[in-house]
C-alpha positions in Angstrom: 3.5 11.5 -20.5 1.0 13.3 -18.3 -0.1 16.7 -19.6 -1.6 19.5 -17.5 -5.1 19.8 -18.9 -8.3 21.6 -18.0 -11.6 20.6 -19.5 -14.5 23.0 -19.8 -17.2 22.2 -17.3 -17.0 20.8 -13.8 -14.1 18.5 -14.1 -10.3 19.2 -14.1 -7.9 16.8 -15.5 -4.1 16.4 -15.2 -4.0 13.4 -17.5 -5.0 13.8 -21.2 -6.1 10.2 -21.5 -8.6 10.6 -18.6 -10.1 13.5 -20.5 -10.5 11.5 -23.7 -12.1 8.6 -21.9 -14.4 10.5 -19.6 -15.4 13.6 -21.6 -15.3 12.4 -25.2 -16.0 8.7 -24.6 -13.0 7.8 -26.6 -11.7 4.3 -25.6 -8.0 4.1 -24.9 -7.0 0.7 -26.1 -3.5 0.6 -24.6 -4.5 1.9 -21.2 -3.4 -0.4 -18.4 -6.4 -1.9 -16.7 -6.1 -2.8 -13.1 -9.0 -4.8 -11.7 -10.7 -3.7 -8.4 -9.6 -5.9 -5.5 -11.2 -5.9 -2.1 -9.0 -6.0 1.0 -10.0 -9.7 1.5 -8.8 -10.5 -2.0 -5.5 -8.8 -1.4 -5.1 -10.7 1.8 -5.7 -13.9 -0.1 -2.8 -12.9 -2.4 -0.6 -12.4 0.7 -1.5 -15.9 2.0 -0.9 -17.5 -1.4 2.2 -15.7 -2.6 4.0 -15.3 0.7 2.9 -18.8 1.9 1.2 -17.6 5.1 -2.0 -18.5 6.9 -3.9 -16.7 9.6 -2.3 -18.9 12.2 1.3 -18.5 10.9 1.1 -14.8 10.1 2.9 -12.9 12.8 5.1 -9.9 13.0 7.1 -9.8 9.7 10.8 -9.5 10.4 13.1 -7.5 8.0 14.7 -10.8 6.9 11.3 -12.2 5.9 10.4 -9.1 4.0 13.6 -9.3 2.0 13.0 -13.0 1.5 9.6 -12.3 -0.1 11.3 -9.9 -2.5 14.1 -12.3 -3.3 11.6 -15.1 -3.9 10.1 -13.1 -6.7 13.5 -12.6 -8.4 13.8 -9.0 -7.4 16.7 -7.1 -5.8 16.7 -4.0 -3.6 19.1 -1.2 -3.7 19.3 2.2 -2.0 19.1 5.1 -4.4 18.8 8.9 -4.5 15.3 9.2 -5.9 13.7 12.4 -7.2 10.7 14.4 -6.1 10.5 12.9 -2.6 9.8 9.5 -4.1 10.4 6.7 -1.5 10.4 3.7 -3.8 10.4 2.7 -7.5 10.4 -0.5 -9.4 11.9 -1.5 -12.8 9.8 -4.5 -13.8 12.1 -5.3 -16.7 15.4 -5.5 -14.7 13.6 -6.6 -11.5 15.2 -3.9 -9.5 13.6 -2.1 -6.5 15.0 1.3 -5.7 14.4 2.5 -2.1 15.2 6.1 -1.2 18.5 6.5 0.6 16.7 8.9 2.9 15.2 5.8 4.6 17.1 3.8 7.2 16.9 0.1 6.6 14.7 -1.5 9.2 12.9 1.8 10.0 9.1 1.9 10.0 8.9 3.9 6.8 11.5 1.7 5.1 9.6 -1.5 6.0 6.3 0.0 4.7 7.9 1.2 1.5 9.5 -2.2 0.8 6.1 -4.0 1.6 4.4 -1.5 -0.7 6.7 -2.2 -3.6 6.2 -6.0 -3.0 2.5 -5.3 -3.3 3.0 -3.8 -6.7 5.1 -6.8 -7.8 2.5 -9.4 -6.6 -0.6 -7.5 -7.6 0.4 -5.6 -10.7 3.6 -6.8 -12.4 1.8 -9.2 -14.8 -0.6 -6.6 -15.9 2.1 -3.9 -16.5 4.3 -6.3 -18.4 1.4 -7.5 -20.6 0.3 -4.0 -21.3 3.8 -2.9 -22.4 4.0 -5.9 -24.7 0.7 -5.1 -26.3 1.7 -1.5 -26.8 5.0 -2.4 -28.4 3.4 -5.0 -30.7 1.2 -2.2 -32.1 4.3 -0.1 -32.7 3.4 2.6 -30.2 6.1 5.2 -29.8 8.5 4.1 -27.0 7.8 7.3 -24.9 4.1 6.6 -25.0 4.3 2.9 -24.4 6.4 3.4 -21.3 3.9 5.5 -19.3 1.1 7.3 -21.2 -1.3 4.4 -21.3 -1.5 4.6 -17.5 -4.1 7.0 -16.4 -4.2 8.9 -13.1 -7.2 6.8 -12.0 -5.3 3.6 -12.7 -2.2 4.9 -10.8 -4.5 5.8 -7.8 -6.0 2.3 -7.8 -2.6 0.7 -7.9 -1.4 2.9 -5.0 -4.4 2.1 -2.9 -4.0 -1.6 -3.5 -0.3 -1.6 -2.7 -1.0 0.4 0.5 -3.6 -2.2 1.5 -1.2 -5.0 0.8 1.6 -3.4 2.9 -0.7 -2.7 5.8 -2.2 -6.2 5.8 1.2 -7.9 5.4 2.9 -5.9 8.2 -0.2 -5.8 10.6 -1.5 -9.4 10.6 -5.3 -9.4 11.4 -5.5 -12.3 13.8 -2.3 -11.4 15.7 -3.2 -7.8 15.8 -6.6 -8.4 17.3 -5.1 -10.8 19.9 -2.5 -8.3 21.0 -5.1 -5.5 21.0 -7.4 -7.6 23.3 -4.4 -8.5 25.6 -3.6 -4.8 26.1 -7.2 -4.0 27.1 -7.0 -6.8 29.6 -3.6 -5.9 31.0 -4.6 -2.2 31.3 -8.0 -3.0 32.9 -9.9 -1.2 30.2 -13.5 -1.9 29.6 -15.6 -1.6 26.5 -13.4 -3.6 24.2 -12.7 -2.9 21.3 -13.7 0.8 21.5 -10.8 3.2 22.1 -11.6 6.8 23.0 -9.5 9.6 21.7 -11.1 12.9 22.7 -8.4 15.2 24.1 -9.0 14.3 27.8 -5.7 13.4 29.7 -6.8 9.8 30.7 -8.1 8.8 27.2 -5.1 10.4 25.4 -2.7 8.5 27.7 -4.5 5.3 27.1 -4.6 5.9 23.3 -0.8 6.6 23.3 -0.1 3.5 25.4 -2.1 1.1 23.2 -1.1 2.6 19.8 2.6 2.8 20.9 2.6 -0.8 22.1 1.0 -2.1 18.9 3.5 0.0 16.8 6.4 -1.5 18.7 5.0 -5.0 18.4 4.5 -5.0 14.7 7.4 -2.7 13.8 5.2 -0.1 12.0 4.5 3.6 12.6 1.9 4.9 15.1 0.1 6.4 12.1 -0.2 2.9 10.5 -1.7 1.6 13.7 -4.1 4.5 13.9 -5.2 3.9 10.3 -5.7 0.2 11.1 -7.9 1.1 14.1 -9.8 3.6 12.1 -10.5 1.1 9.4 -11.8 -1.3 12.0 -13.9 1.5 13.5 -12.4 0.9 16.9 -11.6 4.6 17.6 -14.8 6.2 18.9 -15.9 9.8 19.8 -17.6 8.5 22.9 -18.0 5.2 24.8 -20.8 3.0 23.7 
């Protein structure tokens, strides 16, 4: 369980276990530990587990995405989830629940499915082992199910799953090749810098390139924008 909790001083906590760990230096032996992974390490997991290479990693079709899920022994079903949650996983029954508010094949559906696949490939072993350890120590069932997971750990898991989804659905080599082709076709100089400053010409160019990339890789324009931001391709002025 997560408890609303305020500690005296500068820090505010919504998770009691974070307070015990950070403020009182009390170790939490059953807290789930998720190791830091760089984007390149996560990409290596994609190549290894999804049997892809930089030269074979192109736009991921819906059937391929579902195939990756099935290969791990998991099944997907549409469900009415609570609190605007888009996806959930039951690691014990190997069921993935995707919100019925998402249309299969839509950009958000694809990213959510890829995100949950990221959790499976990056975190399932750690979560299963942590639950086993907690149960072996006769921890109360309510506690063993969720309380050993701190907010910081959850945040790290979400960041890693988002990185996994982005890198799976937007293949690096194919993305850069398509991005370069668009610059060539549109006669735009200063590759790879893309200006977005509110002027009509630059806004139109931005919309053309981002829209085309979103269509090519079957993701949202926001996902493409974040990719370009991470690559530092969007500039405030031409260089």
